[in-house]
C-alpha positions as CSV (number, residue, x, y, z in Angstrom):
1,M,93.0,33.0,104.6
2,S,94.3,32.4,107.9
3,L,96.2,35.1,110.4
4,W,100.1,33.6,110.1
5,L,99.6,33.4,106.1
6,I,98.7,36.8,105.9
7,V,101.8,37.7,108.5
8,G,104.5,35.3,106.7
9,W,103.2,36.5,103.2
10,L,103.5,40.3,104.8
11,I,107.6,39.2,105.8
12,G,108.2,37.3,102.5
13,S,107.2,40.9,100.5
14,L,109.1,43.2,103.0
15,L,112.1,40.8,102.6
16,I,111.6,40.9,99.4
17,L,111.8,44.4,99.1
18,V,114.7,45.5,101.4
19,Y,116.9,42.3,99.0
20,S,116.1,44.0,96.0
21,G,116.6,47.5,97.2
22,C,120.2,46.1,98.5
23,A,120.7,44.4,94.6
24,L,119.6,48.0,93.1
25,Q,121.7,49.9,95.4
26,R,124.4,51.6,92.9
27,Q,127.8,50.6,93.9
28,P,130.3,53.4,94.0
29,V,132.3,54.9,91.5
30,L,135.7,55.0,92.2
31,S,138.3,57.3,91.6
32,Y,142.1,57.9,92.1
33,L,143.6,61.4,92.8
34,V,147.0,63.0,92.7
35,E,148.2,66.2,94.4
36,A,151.4,68.1,94.2
37,F,152.1,70.9,95.4
38,P,155.3,73.0,95.3
39,V,157.4,72.7,98.8
40,E,158.6,76.8,99.0
41,T,162.0,77.1,100.6
42,E,162.3,80.7,102.2
43,D,166.1,80.7,102.3
44,N,166.2,80.3,98.7
45,A,165.2,83.6,97.2
46,S,165.5,82.2,93.4
47,F,161.7,80.4,93.8
48,Y,158.4,81.6,94.5
49,K,155.0,81.0,93.9
50,D,153.1,82.8,90.7
51,P,150.0,83.9,92.5
52,V,148.3,84.0,88.9
53,D,148.1,80.1,88.0
54,S,150.1,78.8,91.0
55,T,153.0,77.5,89.3
56,I,156.1,77.0,91.1
57,V,158.8,79.8,89.5
58,W,162.4,79.6,89.4
59,S,163.7,83.2,88.9
60,E,167.4,84.7,88.4
61,D,168.8,87.7,86.2
62,G,165.6,87.8,83.9
63,L,165.4,84.2,83.1
64,Q,162.6,82.4,84.5
65,L,161.9,78.5,84.3
66,K,157.9,77.5,85.8
67,V,156.7,74.4,86.3
68,R,153.2,73.1,86.9
69,F,152.1,69.8,88.1
70,F,149.0,68.4,86.2
71,N,146.7,65.6,87.6
72,D,144.3,63.5,85.4
73,R,141.6,65.5,86.3
74,M,143.7,68.7,85.0
75,L,144.6,67.1,81.8
76,D,140.9,65.7,80.6
77,E,140.1,69.4,81.2
78,R,142.8,70.5,78.3
79,F,143.0,67.1,76.3
80,D,139.8,65.2,75.3
81,P,139.9,62.4,76.9
82,A,138.8,60.1,73.9
83,V,141.8,60.7,72.2
84,S,144.8,62.0,74.6
85,P,147.8,60.2,75.4
86,Y,147.8,61.6,79.3
87,T,145.2,59.3,80.6
88,L,143.8,56.2,80.7
89,S,139.8,57.8,81.0
90,G,137.3,55.3,79.2
91,W,139.4,52.6,81.1
92,V,138.7,50.8,84.1
93,D,141.3,48.5,85.5
94,P,139.0,45.6,86.8
95,N,141.5,44.3,89.1
96,L,141.8,47.8,91.2
97,G,138.2,49.1,89.8
98,Y,139.1,52.7,89.0
99,T,141.6,53.9,86.5
100,P,145.0,54.6,87.4
101,P,147.4,57.5,86.9
102,L,149.2,56.8,83.3
103,W,151.8,59.2,84.1
104,T,153.1,61.9,86.5
105,T,153.1,65.3,83.8
106,F,154.3,68.6,84.3
107,E,154.0,71.8,82.1
108,V,157.3,73.4,81.7
109,T,157.7,77.1,80.6
110,V,161.5,78.5,80.0
111,I,161.1,82.4,79.7
112,N,164.5,84.2,78.7
113,R,164.8,87.7,78.8
114,T,168.2,89.1,79.1
115,R,170.6,86.0,77.8
116,E,171.8,85.4,73.7
117,R,170.1,82.3,74.1
118,V,169.3,79.2,76.7
119,E,168.4,75.9,76.5
120,L,166.2,72.9,78.9
121,D,167.5,69.2,77.4
122,P,164.8,66.8,78.5
123,T,167.4,63.8,78.8
124,Q,169.1,65.8,81.4
125,V,165.6,66.2,83.4
126,I,165.0,63.5,86.1
127,L,162.0,62.7,88.9
128,R,163.6,61.7,91.8
129,L,161.2,59.8,94.2
130,D,161.3,59.9,98.0
131,S,163.0,56.6,97.9
132,D,165.5,57.8,95.8
133,N,164.7,55.5,92.7
134,F,164.3,58.2,90.2
135,Y,162.6,58.7,86.5
136,Y,163.5,59.6,83.0
137,C,160.9,61.3,81.1
138,R,159.3,60.1,78.2
139,Q,160.3,62.9,76.3
140,G,164.4,62.0,77.4
141,V,164.7,58.3,76.8
142,G,162.3,57.1,74.2
143,V,159.9,54.1,74.8
144,W,161.6,51.7,76.7
145,K,159.4,48.8,78.5
146,N,162.4,47.5,79.9
147,L,164.0,49.3,82.8
148,P,163.7,49.9,85.8
149,H,163.4,53.9,85.3
150,Y,160.8,54.0,82.7
151,M,157.6,52.1,81.5
152,D,154.9,53.1,79.1
153,Y,151.4,52.0,80.0
154,S,149.8,53.7,77.3
155,Y,149.1,49.9,75.1
156,L,146.3,49.3,78.4
157,K,144.4,51.9,76.3
158,W,145.2,52.2,72.8
159,G,145.1,47.6,72.9
160,S,141.4,47.6,74.7
161,R,139.8,49.7,72.3
162,A,137.4,48.4,69.5
163,G,137.6,49.9,65.9
164,N,140.9,51.4,64.5
165,V,143.0,51.2,67.2
166,E,146.0,52.5,64.6
167,F,144.2,55.4,63.5
168,Y,144.2,56.2,66.7
169,A,147.7,56.0,67.9
170,N,149.3,56.7,64.7
171,T,147.6,60.0,64.1
172,D,145.0,62.0,67.0
173,R,147.2,60.9,70.0
174,N,150.9,61.1,68.3
175,D,149.5,64.3,66.8
176,I,148.6,65.8,70.7
177,W,152.3,64.7,71.4
178,R,153.6,66.8,69.0
179,R,152.1,69.7,69.4
180,T,152.3,69.4,73.5
181,E,155.4,67.8,74.3
182,F,158.5,69.2,75.4
183,Q,161.0,68.7,73.0
184,R,164.6,68.6,72.4
185,E,166.9,71.2,70.7
186,K,164.9,74.0,71.8
187,P,166.8,76.8,72.2
188,V,165.2,80.3,73.5
189,R,166.8,83.3,72.1
190,K,166.3,86.8,73.8
191,G,163.0,87.8,73.8
192,R,161.3,84.6,73.8
193,K,159.3,81.5,75.9
194,Y,159.0,77.9,75.0
195,K,156.9,75.1,76.8
196,G,155.9,71.9,76.3
197,M,155.1,68.5,78.9
198,L,157.2,66.7,80.6
199,T,156.4,63.1,81.4
200,F,157.4,60.4,83.6
201,P,155.8,56.8,85.2
202,A,152.8,57.1,87.8
203,L,154.5,57.5,91.4
204,P,154.3,54.8,93.8
205,R,151.2,55.2,95.8
206,D,153.4,55.5,99.1
207,T,155.2,58.5,97.6
208,E,154.7,61.1,99.8
209,N,157.8,63.6,98.1
210,F,160.1,64.0,95.3
211,T,162.2,66.4,93.7
212,L,162.0,67.2,89.9
213,E,165.4,67.8,88.6
214,I,166.5,70.0,86.2
215,N,170.4,69.1,85.2
216,N,172.2,71.0,83.1
217,F,170.5,73.7,82.2
218,I,172.2,75.1,79.4
219,L,172.6,79.0,80.3
220,A,175.2,80.0,77.4
221,Y,177.0,78.6,74.2
222,D,180.2,80.3,72.8
223,S,178.5,81.5,70.3
224,A,175.7,83.5,69.7
225,E,174.5,82.0,66.1
226,A,171.6,79.6,66.2
227,G,172.6,76.0,65.7
228,F,176.3,76.7,66.1
229,G,178.4,76.9,69.5
230,N,178.9,75.0,72.6
231,P,177.3,75.0,75.9
232,V,179.6,76.5,78.2
233,E,177.5,77.5,81.3
234,F,175.4,75.4,83.3
235,T,173.1,75.0,86.2
236,D,170.9,72.8,88.8
237,I,167.9,73.4,89.3
238,H,165.2,71.6,91.4
239,F,161.4,71.5,92.1
240,D,160.9,70.0,95.4
241,F,156.9,68.8,96.0
242,S,154.9,66.9,98.7
243,V,152.5,64.3,97.5
244,K,149.0,63.9,98.6
245,Q,147.1,61.0,96.1
246,G,144.4,58.1,97.6
247,I,141.1,57.0,96.1
248,Y,137.7,58.7,96.7
249,T,134.5,57.9,95.3
250,V,133.3,60.2,92.6
251,E,130.3,60.8,94.4
252,E,131.7,62.2,97.2
253,G,133.5,65.1,95.5
254,R,137.3,66.2,96.8
């Protein structure tokens, strides 16, 4: 075998190894993460951050309203992603190459220590973006797919699953909704508390700030008897958040 043939064989083998290594190199796994941070205002003593669970708290005269933002990572830690109605985990958008957020989710807790009866009505809650557009929450308006202020993309997850889609959609998923969402007509009497999830459409990618507006929070009724009386005292409570969101590779972590 001539020297040139040997050299050619070595070069060819080297090129095959290089190209094989490139072909076998694992493509990065992409993920999308949204982080929202409460913005505390020094001139308003009614708001503070709970040092135990990092929730933002509004507190006046023995009445507290606690709000905690949940991103997809936190939601998947709490709910089984296989049947969770809160995330699209397990499905990758073929055009994006990652799993987009399905909702903008908050856990809201009402703690009543002093008043006879208070109530948060989800129909009065909106998520106002820095563009001044706003969203209603799912619990406040139902499933409206044709309005600019509300969208429901959950069909992406359940419509693409093989097997008995209706089983998941109508049992496991709905059961999680019923057990965990913040429901309407849930007055909180003195000495009690109530909490649940409020869900809004996913944030636009250019969002940097938003305000969770809890409007017309009922502080008092003209009758203390449960199921009777008309609300006579209200207050508006607004929680400001800054946003950090973007794509990252899973290998990099955060």
